[in-house]
C-alpha positions as CSV (number, residue, x, y, z in Angstrom):
1,X,143.2,132.7,135.7
2,X,139.5,132.7,134.7
3,X,137.7,129.5,133.9
4,X,136.2,129.0,130.4
5,X,132.8,130.3,131.3
6,X,134.2,133.5,132.8
7,X,136.3,134.2,129.7
8,X,133.3,134.8,127.5
9,X,131.9,138.1,128.7
10,X,132.2,139.1,125.1
11,X,131.9,137.0,121.9
12,X,134.4,137.8,119.2
13,X,134.4,137.1,115.5
14,X,137.4,134.8,116.3
15,X,135.0,132.5,118.1
16,X,133.5,131.5,114.7
17,X,136.9,130.3,113.3
18,X,136.2,126.6,114.0
19,X,139.3,126.3,116.2
20,X,140.0,126.3,119.9
21,X,138.0,129.4,120.7
22,X,135.0,127.9,119.0
23,X,135.4,124.7,120.9
24,X,135.8,126.5,124.2
25,X,132.7,128.6,123.5
26,X,130.6,125.6,122.6
27,X,131.7,123.5,125.6
28,X,131.5,126.3,128.2
29,X,128.4,128.2,127.0
30,X,126.2,126.2,124.6
31,X,126.5,122.6,125.9
32,X,125.6,123.4,129.5
33,X,122.4,125.0,128.1
34,X,121.6,122.8,125.1
35,X,123.6,119.6,125.6
36,X,122.1,116.2,124.9
37,X,123.2,112.9,123.6
38,X,123.4,114.1,120.0
39,X,125.2,117.4,120.7
40,X,127.5,116.2,123.4
41,X,129.5,114.1,120.8
42,X,130.6,117.4,119.2
43,X,130.5,115.9,115.8
44,X,130.1,117.6,112.4
45,X,126.6,116.1,112.3
46,X,124.1,114.7,114.7
47,X,123.9,111.0,114.0
48,X,120.8,109.1,115.1
49,X,118.6,106.1,114.2
50,X,115.0,106.5,113.2
51,X,112.8,103.5,112.1
52,X,115.8,101.3,112.0
53,X,117.7,103.6,109.6
54,X,120.8,105.7,110.4
55,X,120.6,109.4,109.7
56,X,123.0,112.3,109.8
57,X,121.7,115.8,110.3
58,X,123.6,119.1,110.2
59,X,123.0,122.8,109.7
60,X,125.6,125.4,109.1
61,X,125.9,129.1,108.4
62,X,128.8,131.0,107.2
63,X,130.0,134.6,107.7
64,X,133.1,135.3,105.7
65,X,134.9,138.4,104.6
66,X,135.8,138.7,101.8
67,X,132.8,136.9,100.3
68,X,135.0,135.9,97.3
69,X,138.2,133.9,98.0
70,X,140.6,131.8,95.9
71,X,138.6,128.8,94.7
72,X,135.1,129.9,95.6
73,X,132.8,132.3,97.4
74,X,130.2,132.2,100.2
75,X,127.7,130.5,97.9
76,X,130.0,127.5,97.1
77,X,131.1,127.3,100.8
78,X,127.5,127.2,102.0
79,X,126.8,124.1,99.9
80,X,130.0,122.2,99.9
81,X,130.9,122.9,103.6
82,X,127.5,121.6,104.7
83,X,127.8,118.5,102.5
84,X,131.2,117.9,103.9
85,X,129.8,117.8,107.4
86,X,127.5,115.0,106.4
87,X,130.1,113.1,104.5
88,X,132.7,113.0,107.3
89,X,129.9,111.7,109.6
90,X,129.4,108.7,107.2
91,X,126.2,110.0,105.6
92,X,125.0,110.7,102.1
93,X,123.4,114.1,101.6
94,X,119.8,113.8,100.6
95,X,118.3,117.2,101.5
96,X,119.6,120.6,102.5
97,X,118.6,123.6,104.5
98,X,120.6,126.6,103.4
99,X,121.3,129.5,105.6
100,X,123.0,132.6,104.3
101,X,124.1,135.3,106.7
102,X,125.1,138.2,104.5
103,X,126.1,141.8,105.1
104,X,125.1,144.3,102.4
105,X,126.0,143.2,98.9
106,X,125.6,146.3,96.8
107,X,126.9,145.0,93.5
108,X,124.1,143.1,91.7
109,X,126.7,141.0,89.7
110,X,128.3,139.8,93.0
111,X,124.9,138.9,94.4
112,X,124.0,136.8,91.3
113,X,127.4,135.0,91.4
114,X,126.9,134.0,95.0
115,X,123.3,132.8,94.5
116,X,124.1,131.0,91.2
117,X,127.1,129.3,92.8
118,X,125.0,128.0,95.8
119,X,122.2,126.8,93.5
120,X,124.7,125.2,91.1
121,X,126.4,123.5,94.0
122,X,123.2,121.9,95.2
123,X,122.4,120.7,91.7
124,X,125.9,119.3,91.2
125,X,125.4,116.9,94.1
126,X,121.7,116.3,93.2
127,X,120.4,117.5,96.5
128,X,117.2,119.5,96.8
129,X,117.1,122.5,99.1
130,X,114.1,122.1,101.3
131,X,114.3,125.3,103.3
132,X,115.9,128.7,102.6
133,X,115.7,131.8,104.6
134,X,118.5,134.4,104.1
135,X,119.6,136.4,107.2
136,X,120.8,139.9,106.4
137,X,122.8,141.7,109.0
């Protein structure tokens, strides 16, 4: 049987599911290259102290299909999923960097719904977005 590192000659969409495949990929491929005291914890956020104050930092990106699902869309997921990562780490969201990885969205109404949902989500929790660069693939 191949060890974890040997199993990843290819990366599949399933590796992004957040389950065992994601964990295996992170621990066998990313941590050996990028590991440090903040990442090695494998938490939802990096938790650290600066100037005697405790901070939580996270970044997240989402690729989902379909982009609309019961209860939301990629716009709401991008805000609330990232805020959840901070909350489960014991933090309070103050600022946000939003990353959108989108395939083509040809319907202008769909595009407006996604962007309006993300912007509305950040306003509902009173959190300014400090950096935003969409990634189109």
